[in-house]
Phi, psi and omega in degrees: 000139186234129178236139178243141173186185173071023160282144189293336176259087181296146182206153172228106194273171176283182182301322182296329178295318179300320181294318181294318179297320179297320179296315182297315183294325177294321182282316184199096186303323185294332181293329181295338183280344181293127178070011186270357182080204183286137178237146176245116181222126181050052176072355186248139176275129176241151172085009177295126187249120176251126182236137179261130181294143181298338180280354177282127178298147183296129179201107184294342176297331178303313181300315181299315183288328172299317179296316181295321180299313185285330176296313174301317182297324183301315181282324178297319178294319182301316179285322182293332178265015177061048174066034183262313188222156176203169178268130184247303183237125187236138174249133178243120182267113181272138179298148177291345180281348178276157178297137177286136179226051180058033175291154176291153180275144181291157172250268179254011177283146177205163178303318185290345179260001187292145172277334179227129178241148175243114187211151177294157182220145177307127187298341177296339183256010173069206189234030180303119165292144182207162176235132181274109181248115182249355184244183187274193183297134179080004182252147181291148177267190183269309182194161169260141179237133171237145170273155174301324181294324177298322184278346184250333186266104185290343182291338182290343180297334180298325182268326184258341189093178181297153185295326178298319179293318177299319181297321179293321177303313181288328178297320178298321172299311188290312190275321190247357173068037171262168187232172186293148180252010169249171179206102180294334179280336178227076185286346183233154173206168177252125183274183183296342177261018178061036178249140175284125181236159173270136181295116182193168177207121004276168179287357179280348181288131189248166181177186182222160175277141180231129176259186182298329183258007178128202179300145180206154177300152180296332180299331180279348185255340187250123174235115179051047177068017178238151175290133170292143180304135182093353178261150173209168178249124183250130180272151176286138180289334178258118182229160170261341182290141180256359179220152024223152179296331182278353175259295185220084181292347184282341181292131181302327184284342183281114183226008182211169174274151176297137180245187185300331182278322186259351186295135178264096185287342185269347184294136183275071179240173184294326180300316178292320183291312186277329182258022173053048174069012178281149178285158181297320180294327177299316179293315182296318183296331179278353180291157179294332179303307187277324182298326184253014181239116174285152178302144176304128186286156178082196182240358180283158175275155175290163178292155177294157182292155174254152184235138174246129180259121183245149176213134180286147174265214177298145176282126183231129178225138174235126177272125178240109193237133176290128174235024178292171184302333179300333183288351176283342182283145172052036177058029184299314182295319181298315180294324176294317179300315182295317182289320180294325177296316177299317182300315182288325183276337189230315193278315184297131183288153179301145180076010176278143173270130182233134172236160182227131180229141171240163178207147163233255174281344179219163181266150177223133178271119181262333180208124173288169182301130177227135181276137179269112178240350183204168175300327178296323176296322179294315179296325178298315178298319177303323182293341178274355181294148182295145180248352181207160179267163181277166175275351183273140180274332184291138173238106184266091182303316183298323177298319177293317179296320177299316178296322180296320177293325178296319178300313184292315186287334177297323182269321188255350181087313177227162179268001182304132176082356180276172177230148178232133174254110185257119182240124180206154175240002191279157175262075185264109184276356183252021184292336179298340184294336180248011183295316182296318178297317180297314182295324182276354185288336187083005181261151175261127184248119172264129183248142175233111181267126179259115179076169185281348182278349181300140186296142184290333180288353180302316181296334180297325177300316180291318183299316185279343178254005177078023182263172175274162179220140185225155177229130181242107179296144181294324184287350184278122175266004185272192190268031183303323180293311179297325179292324178294311180299322181293335179286336188276107180252184180286340180080012181281340185088001180269093185291342180286344180249006183260148173282136179245129180276116182270329185206149174210102184240140178217134180207137172280120189248133177291160179302138178060022173250166187237147166259113183242128181202181180215158178217145182262129168262101186283172188293342183271351180234183177140338180278146177052050183271135179231138171248119183243119177256135180231149176214177190258327192257187180279354182250113181287154178285165172274131188243135170227122181237129182240131177274176185298339179272357177100356177294136184253142170243127180255179182306325182292343178275351181266150171278117187254130174246105177289332179295314181266354180057054179225154173225123184236147176231115173263116183290123179291144179068226180253126177296143178298136178282138182134198185266124173259141178240150180218150177230126176244115182257117179290108181268000182277157185280358177230164177297145174212157177281123175253139185226146175227124173242135179235130179223155182204171178243169180298145183278324186205149175292345182280343184234115177285127181285157176288138178228157173225133175240119181254141180199168177243158181296314179225144185268359176207124183224166177247133175304139006263019180301132180277164172257137174261123179261134181238149170219116181263113184252120187224155160241100190070241178257001188258143187287146172258121183259162175060029176273156172264114186241114181245129178257138176241125180245125180245120175276173175298325177223135182114172184279153175298149177244132179249141175211148179268128178272146185235154176238056187251006180068023178225162181064235179287341186273123186276311185245128178285141173060039174254004178079005175253112182265138188216164179192147172283142172233127183215009183277065181280127180261324181216163168284147179137201183273149176229139179256144186233129173225142180236131175248132180241131175230135177231125182272141178295340182281348181264132182292146177230078179297127180272091180295170165302160184307136183288170176115182181264119189258150166286137187288132173265124184267124182294335182175180182221161166261114181231124181053042179065015177245144177277126177237102184270140173274166177299139181301139177288141176290118177224185178133176181237135182264110181286134179251115177259107181243114186286329188242355186075191177202166173222149180216155177226141179212134170281138177260015179075210182227162173218164184240145177234129181245152173076021177289122183292147177283137177080187182297147178221156183294161177294121179236013185243110181276172170300153179280163179290138174281123186245000185234032178294131177231151183226142175212170181245125176237109186058244184258002184254154169268127179247122179256150172219146180194167176269130183294133170278183180253183174292316176242105182056242182253031179228143181087210186217124180291168184263321184202166177240148173239114181247132178227155183219162179199157172270001178248121177297318180294323183296311183288334178283317186266341184217059184304320185299334183254007173287168184292128182273133179266137180289114180241027184296335180261008181257114178251123180302145178262177177300145181308137180092352178282143175276126185246152173225153181206136181243143176208161179270132181269016186302333184297339180247002185290340180266358178282155174235152182259130180262131174287163181302331181277002176097350179287151179273130180245122177291134180222141177248015184252139173244132178256136186231138171216166184207168171210164183246158178226149176258185185292342176261018178063020171283132188249145173285169169293156180293139183293177168298154182268127176254150178233150181218142178270136181260357185276164182278311184231123181293152175289168176287163183284121184254000198265345186265068196296305184298316184285331175294322177297319176297314182297314181295321178297320179297315182291325177296315179298316179299320181294319180297315179300318180297318179298314180301316178298320179296316181299317180296315180297317182295317180296320180295318179295319180298315181296316179297321180294317178297321179297318183294318178299316180297317181297319180295317180298318180294323179297323181293318180298320181299320178294000000 
């Protein structure tokens, strides 16, 4: 059985995709595996890609330790999954900046597609391994991150455990969408028996409280359910508990995930919150990996994994552009010329080989591969761009692709590792004829579809070769084409060599009217900065550009191309940091679209520039399923918070739709403050392609706390109790990196395109319910239970719901499995607020205080806990899914901690011994003092007699 997944652009394709995949598999099964990400076949994972960032200094020990880590992980995972899965074939991508050692050449692998990345991290944030999880329970994440120091410094194993164990912990995050079972923000909770417990899974894991001066009673460490400063909880190194890997993989006894028997449902951790109190093994077992994999037969272990070392060669790109008669429509050729000029002059990295091909009914080579070493090389390539359309209507895409491969292979011998940017508007029904050739070439094909007539199979080339895909609507006069070209990078992961789009503005301006705006060149960028002005007619606008110091650049300072209708200014040296203002005056006698694009490179290796990556959860969906739009905003690896993130979605027909993405941990957003902004999109107007662009603005007046790196982290253990002795590990490097940004910043990124099928024509009934509430919290204030949550919308996370249904129970199983029959709370006075608003509601829990909870064996169990859950409804009675379950203790004073029996005895014994020693010391001191006093009195008396 063969399963495919873990390509970063997840997709569920239409019927035509299934037919093409079936055809490819029938012709050559191994070709289907190219660019397909991780695959599971016969219990073994193939195609796992580990990539080392180009900024990491060369160290061959990294490669050795990566191999050792994954080899150990393969067997640990095999046993943890009950002989179900293991790692078989691994690819390690070596940076091109490292010395070549006869490594294999890459095909369609790149840093941006890696499942595991190795990259430097600001030392203030330590070496926490983590997984970036942007989706919900049971859903795959984006990548695992390790620092070079984590992989090289063996001393870190004391806190994290062996690297192989850590890898399995992170793999479960990435592959199966489970979450951490510890909670540094809520280390304590009150369980159903009204006992203060430490957040952990399983609850059988034991330990003791430790203060600054050593062991101490828990009463000295807990104040109002919080740790006193200087206190921590230290676990015993010797345990009987075998789980859980998602809690503390470093414990030697931990060899499995928490299951239904051992899972601690009451612990306030992300696993319980996001996965509705399900155990990690329950979620993993329901995955397609485990569901479709029988246990490995026999008693033998699987073979150790094999490793392939890959390294990219020279960067090679070929532009393959449609010049058929269709390109004359809607200024398609003009917009292509303008975008391609920007790409060649600004976006393509230095030392890249670039070739140019055009096609109509046949292909034509306009420029063989030429290496870019200077601005003159860039200008020469621009001169080879097409200047007119053909008289032929036919657009033979395969002819263009064939010529593109000829260009690459003439210089390089093979197309492995090259990239092709394919731009077409044609209705080519024969594109399937070259699909097999394209997939087997080892080249990555990025596709740009112009207008709604472009053939649907075009995206299949990108999907099967691991390329990006874009859609440019004809009615759009904006910069969608330049945004698409700007998104296509080398894929090396080196953000210091990549062009960053700071601004993309488009506006239809009346005659003798002006487009006035400004853009910020922030402190992290400024090198190789370009201002590109574009227009539609034969008359260029009048341009005035002012830098932050007031220096003005006029039209005469720009390089003007009347053929392409562009004017560009490349700022010499480093552009001044701060706010630049520009004015574009339409000198034409009719309205025309005026556009400004601003791009720049990083200013210094010491400051990571802000970046944005926009993407969708699936690139093809069926109505009424919504699309989730994401924008990952980063400075290096660290999240940017409090940014204004606006997404623009353009359908094939209809007006653009704008919506604000949020990082609030509600609605489509899974984790709050992780720098991943999200939103549901469901305003579908027609079936067909939709284009996505994201604009990010960050104001300097808004705080940007630089958290530790976001994501699900492997737990670092501060120390252990071993042989009744405290053994503390070195403190983990933590802290917050303050970001002082004087001007703020702005960024633009294309999110590519997605397709929606089955949208009904004309009006249709409401089919979009409110989204699930995922952040419900409960507390006790005097005699009331107080709930708080983020309001959902009328339709998913937009609008305003009509009513709430809140239910409670003293039985966790009852409210989870039979919500409809749990006790209903009166919410007649509770009116939902606008989506995204934080809401609170108080009610009396007296209706359940007299209930008792029955254990499965029939015994009555006293409980002081009430479980609460809720859901929202809209005006059409469409209901959301039931929220996460919150619990609250109704008692006044919690009981003492009863669960750490062995360690409590040790602790009590220590205190008893200390007390006995103290008493003996006091008796000795008192007796000694008394004896000395009597001696002095006797001596004095004798002295008097002698006198």
